[in-house]
C-alpha positions as CSV (number, residue, x, y, z in Angstrom):
1,X,0.0,0.0,0.0
2,X,2.8,2.4,0.9
3,X,4.5,1.6,-2.4
4,X,1.3,2.4,-4.3
5,X,0.8,5.7,-2.5
6,X,4.4,6.6,-3.1
7,X,4.1,5.9,-6.8
8,X,0.9,7.9,-6.9
9,X,2.6,10.9,-5.3
10,X,5.6,10.6,-7.7
11,X,3.2,10.4,-10.6
12,X,1.4,13.6,-9.4
13,X,4.7,15.4,-8.9
14,X,5.9,14.4,-12.4
15,X,2.5,15.5,-13.9
16,X,2.8,18.9,-12.3
17,X,6.4,19.2,-13.5
18,X,5.3,18.4,-17.1
19,X,2.4,20.9,-16.9
20,X,4.4,23.7,-15.3
21,X,5.0,26.3,-18.0
22,X,6.8,29.6,-18.1
23,X,6.5,30.2,-21.8
24,X,9.4,32.2,-23.2
25,X,10.4,33.2,-26.8
26,X,14.1,33.6,-27.2
27,X,17.1,33.7,-29.5
28,X,19.6,31.0,-28.7
29,X,23.3,30.9,-29.3
30,X,22.8,29.3,-32.7
31,X,21.1,32.5,-33.8
32,X,17.7,30.7,-34.1
33,X,14.4,31.7,-32.5
34,X,12.7,29.2,-30.2
35,X,9.7,29.0,-27.9
36,X,10.5,27.2,-24.7
37,X,9.6,26.4,-21.1
38,X,12.1,28.5,-19.1
39,X,14.3,26.7,-16.6
40,X,14.6,28.8,-13.5
41,X,18.0,29.2,-11.7
42,X,18.0,28.3,-8.0
43,X,16.3,30.7,-5.6
44,X,14.4,32.8,-8.0
45,X,11.1,32.8,-9.9
46,X,12.2,35.6,-12.2
47,X,12.1,34.2,-15.7
48,X,14.3,37.0,-17.0
49,X,17.2,35.3,-15.0
50,X,16.7,32.1,-17.0
51,X,19.7,31.1,-19.1
52,X,18.1,28.0,-20.7
53,X,14.8,26.6,-21.7
54,X,13.2,23.3,-22.8
55,X,12.2,23.7,-26.4
56,X,8.5,23.7,-27.2
57,X,7.2,22.2,-30.4
58,X,3.8,23.4,-31.7
59,X,1.7,26.4,-30.8
60,X,1.4,27.5,-27.2
61,X,-2.0,29.0,-28.1
62,X,-3.1,25.6,-29.3
63,X,-1.4,22.2,-29.3
64,X,2.2,21.9,-28.1
65,X,4.7,19.6,-26.6
66,X,7.5,20.4,-24.2
67,X,10.5,18.4,-25.4
68,X,13.6,17.3,-23.5
69,X,15.8,19.4,-25.8
70,X,17.4,22.3,-23.8
71,X,18.7,25.4,-25.6
72,X,20.6,28.3,-24.0
73,X,18.9,31.7,-23.9
74,X,21.0,34.4,-25.5
75,X,18.2,37.0,-25.7
76,X,14.6,37.0,-24.4
77,X,12.0,38.3,-26.8
78,X,8.4,39.2,-26.0
79,X,6.5,36.0,-25.2
80,X,4.5,36.2,-28.4
81,X,5.5,37.9,-31.7
82,X,3.5,41.1,-32.3
83,X,1.9,39.4,-35.3
84,X,0.2,36.9,-33.0
85,X,-1.4,39.6,-30.8
86,X,-4.7,40.9,-32.4
87,X,-5.5,43.5,-29.8
88,X,-3.8,45.1,-26.8
89,X,-6.6,46.0,-24.4
90,X,-5.7,48.3,-21.4
91,X,-7.5,49.3,-18.3
92,X,-7.4,52.8,-16.8
93,X,-7.7,53.7,-13.1
94,X,-8.1,50.1,-11.7
95,X,-6.5,50.7,-8.3
96,X,-8.3,53.0,-5.8
97,X,-5.1,54.5,-4.5
98,X,-4.0,55.4,-8.0
99,X,-7.3,57.0,-8.7
100,X,-6.9,59.1,-5.6
101,X,-3.4,60.3,-6.5
102,X,-4.6,61.2,-10.0
103,X,-7.7,63.0,-8.7
104,X,-10.0,60.6,-10.4
105,X,-13.3,59.0,-9.1
106,X,-13.4,55.3,-8.7
107,X,-15.0,54.0,-11.9
108,X,-18.3,52.0,-11.8
109,X,-17.1,49.7,-14.6
110,X,-13.7,49.0,-16.3
111,X,-12.2,51.8,-18.4
112,X,-11.0,50.4,-21.7
113,X,-8.5,51.8,-24.1
114,X,-6.3,50.2,-26.7
115,X,-2.6,50.2,-27.7
116,X,-1.6,49.2,-31.3
117,X,0.4,45.9,-31.4
118,X,3.4,48.0,-32.6
119,X,3.6,49.3,-29.1
120,X,4.6,45.9,-27.8
121,X,8.3,45.6,-26.9
122,X,10.6,43.0,-25.5
123,X,11.6,42.7,-21.8
124,X,14.9,44.4,-22.4
125,X,15.0,46.5,-25.5
126,X,15.1,50.3,-25.3
127,X,11.9,52.3,-25.0
128,X,12.2,54.7,-28.0
129,X,11.1,58.3,-27.5
130,X,10.8,60.2,-30.8
131,X,11.1,64.0,-31.2
132,X,7.4,64.7,-30.9
133,X,7.5,63.3,-27.3
134,X,10.6,65.1,-26.2
135,X,10.8,68.6,-24.7
136,X,10.2,71.2,-27.3
137,X,10.0,74.9,-26.5
138,X,7.5,75.4,-23.7
139,X,6.2,71.8,-24.1
140,X,7.9,69.6,-21.5
141,X,8.3,65.9,-21.9
142,X,6.3,64.2,-19.2
143,X,7.2,60.5,-19.5
144,X,5.8,58.3,-16.8
145,X,6.0,54.6,-15.8
146,X,3.1,52.2,-15.0
147,X,3.6,48.6,-14.0
148,X,0.8,46.2,-14.8
149,X,-0.3,42.6,-14.6
150,X,-0.8,41.3,-18.2
151,X,-3.4,38.7,-19.1
152,X,-2.9,36.5,-22.1
153,X,-5.9,34.9,-23.8
154,X,-5.6,31.3,-25.0
155,X,-9.0,30.6,-26.6
156,X,-11.8,32.7,-28.1
157,X,-14.2,34.4,-25.6
158,X,-17.5,36.1,-26.4
159,X,-20.1,37.1,-23.9
160,X,-18.6,34.8,-21.2
161,X,-19.3,35.0,-17.5
162,X,-16.9,35.8,-14.7
163,X,-16.9,32.2,-13.7
164,X,-15.9,31.1,-17.2
165,X,-13.2,33.7,-17.6
166,X,-10.1,32.0,-16.3
167,X,-10.8,29.0,-18.6
168,X,-9.9,31.3,-21.5
169,X,-6.6,32.5,-20.0
170,X,-3.2,31.0,-20.9
171,X,-1.3,32.8,-18.2
172,X,0.2,36.0,-17.0
173,X,3.1,38.4,-17.7
174,X,4.2,41.8,-16.4
175,X,4.0,44.8,-18.6
176,X,5.0,48.5,-18.7
177,X,2.3,50.9,-19.9
178,X,4.7,53.7,-20.9
179,X,2.8,57.0,-20.7
180,X,3.3,60.6,-21.8
181,X,1.1,62.8,-19.6
182,X,1.5,65.8,-21.9
183,X,0.0,64.0,-24.8
184,X,-2.4,62.0,-22.7
185,X,-3.8,65.0,-20.8
186,X,-2.4,68.4,-21.6
187,X,-2.8,67.9,-25.3
188,X,-5.4,65.3,-25.0
189,X,-8.4,67.5,-25.4
190,X,-11.4,68.0,-23.3
191,X,-13.4,66.8,-21.4
192,X,-11.6,63.4,-21.3
193,X,-7.9,62.4,-21.7
194,X,-6.5,61.2,-25.1
195,X,-5.0,57.8,-24.1
196,X,-3.9,56.7,-27.6
197,X,-1.4,59.5,-28.4
198,X,-0.2,59.5,-24.8
199,X,0.4,55.7,-24.6
200,X,0.5,54.1,-28.0
201,X,3.9,54.9,-29.5
202,X,6.0,52.1,-30.9
203,X,7.8,50.2,-28.2
204,X,5.8,51.7,-25.3
205,X,4.5,48.4,-24.0
206,X,7.4,46.1,-22.9
207,X,6.1,42.8,-21.6
208,X,7.3,39.4,-20.5
209,X,9.7,38.1,-19.5
210,X,7.5,35.0,-19.8
211,X,3.8,33.9,-19.9
212,X,3.4,32.0,-16.6
213,X,0.6,29.6,-17.0
214,X,-2.4,29.2,-14.9
215,X,-1.0,25.9,-13.7
216,X,1.5,27.9,-11.7
217,X,-0.5,31.0,-10.9
218,X,-4.0,29.8,-10.1
219,X,-5.0,33.1,-8.4
220,X,-3.8,36.3,-10.1
221,X,-5.1,38.5,-7.3
222,X,-2.4,37.6,-4.8
223,X,0.7,38.9,-6.5
224,X,3.1,41.6,-5.5
225,X,3.7,44.2,-8.3
226,X,6.4,46.9,-8.4
227,X,8.4,49.5,-10.4
228,X,11.9,50.6,-9.9
229,X,13.5,53.6,-11.7
230,X,17.3,53.6,-11.7
231,X,17.1,51.0,-8.9
232,X,14.8,53.1,-6.6
233,X,11.4,51.6,-5.8
234,X,8.6,53.8,-7.1
235,X,5.6,51.5,-7.0
236,X,5.0,48.6,-4.7
237,X,1.5,47.0,-4.3
238,X,-0.5,43.9,-4.7
239,X,-2.9,42.8,-7.4
240,X,-5.4,42.1,-4.5
241,X,-6.0,45.8,-4.6
242,X,-7.4,45.9,-8.2
243,X,-10.9,47.3,-8.4
244,X,-11.9,44.9,-11.1
245,X,-10.1,41.6,-10.9
246,X,-8.9,39.5,-13.8
247,X,-12.1,37.3,-14.0
248,X,-14.3,40.4,-14.4
249,X,-12.0,42.1,-16.8
250,X,-11.9,39.1,-19.2
251,X,-15.7,38.7,-18.9
252,X,-16.4,42.4,-19.3
253,X,-14.1,42.8,-22.4
254,X,-15.8,39.8,-24.0
255,X,-19.2,41.6,-23.9
256,X,-20.1,41.9,-27.6
257,X,-16.4,42.0,-28.6
258,X,-14.6,38.8,-29.3
259,X,-11.4,38.1,-27.4
260,X,-9.1,36.0,-29.6
261,X,-6.2,33.7,-28.8
262,X,-3.1,35.8,-28.3
263,X,-5.0,39.0,-27.2
264,X,-3.4,40.6,-24.2
265,X,-5.0,42.8,-21.4
266,X,-2.9,45.3,-19.4
267,X,-4.9,45.4,-16.2
268,X,-4.1,48.8,-14.8
269,X,-1.4,50.3,-12.5
270,X,-1.2,50.8,-8.8
271,X,-0.3,54.1,-7.1
272,X,3.2,55.6,-7.1
273,X,3.3,57.1,-10.6
274,X,4.3,60.7,-11.3
275,X,0.8,61.7,-12.3
276,X,-0.8,63.8,-9.6
277,X,2.5,64.4,-7.6
278,X,3.3,67.9,-6.5
279,X,7.0,67.4,-7.5
280,X,7.0,64.7,-10.3
281,X,10.3,63.4,-11.5
282,X,9.5,62.6,-15.2
283,X,11.5,59.9,-17.0
284,X,14.3,61.2,-19.2
285,X,16.8,59.8,-21.7
286,X,18.9,57.1,-20.1
287,X,16.5,56.2,-17.2
288,X,16.3,52.5,-16.5
289,X,12.8,51.3,-15.6
290,X,12.2,47.8,-14.1
291,X,8.7,46.5,-13.7
292,X,8.1,43.3,-11.9
293,X,5.4,40.8,-10.9
294,X,5.7,38.1,-8.3
295,X,6.2,34.6,-9.6
296,X,6.6,36.0,-13.2
297,X,9.7,38.2,-13.3
298,X,10.9,41.5,-14.5
299,X,11.2,43.7,-17.6
300,X,14.1,46.2,-17.6
301,X,14.1,48.8,-20.3
302,X,15.9,52.1,-20.9
303,X,14.3,55.3,-21.9
304,X,16.0,56.2,-25.2
305,X,15.6,59.4,-27.2
306,X,15.8,58.7,-30.9
């Protein structure tokens, strides 16, 4: 009987190991691109620290197999190529403390805006800031940071309930909703902000470093989330403080609008951003921004004037 129970426990452990997925897309030392299941170094759950991965054959949005072939990671890419992401949905003012610092009322339903897929960026490449977003005359560049939990959809969703929502989720990443408050607000028009011009520039949505599957993160509302600028912590909160949780966001965004495999949802940022501060320290050329999410990892990108 003990042997049977032991074998059963071993089987369960092996099953969990096979199912555990930290999906990464990367360039290996042979110059080829691969999708893999990241192998974590000891004492960390940050997939950006992984130096190797088990190669995945097939499509992580459909049928796939994790092979025993291990490849070294030379450079991490965004977890999905931009061409696989149909829409980048984003949520505004989804943490009460952030709403308060920005002088905004708590919304009665999720605030939706979109970024183009060209805004998506890797976990490590520069964040390009073109001339129109730099300081010009009396127009000051007001670049801001926003760390966010990112939801990745694995199967089509249309008019689904909150209870059904997580069945449509592949996993979670961390993302940086790069924001320019001058274009978002000062030049955004009245009476409401103009999110697209203030947030949608090329490369203004770094994300990754992996998609951590729902096998590993069963509850996305229990995760620490943070931002560091040049090593100094600026945001530090928990996804438990989201006004609208992942289940409701996925359900709400499927209301009459189809969510497709590969779609991503940036779920809003906690407090600590420059917006609303009496003495904001806006991001400038050369600033290094790290956004992080517990059990997922970090994206570290440099603000770069081009």
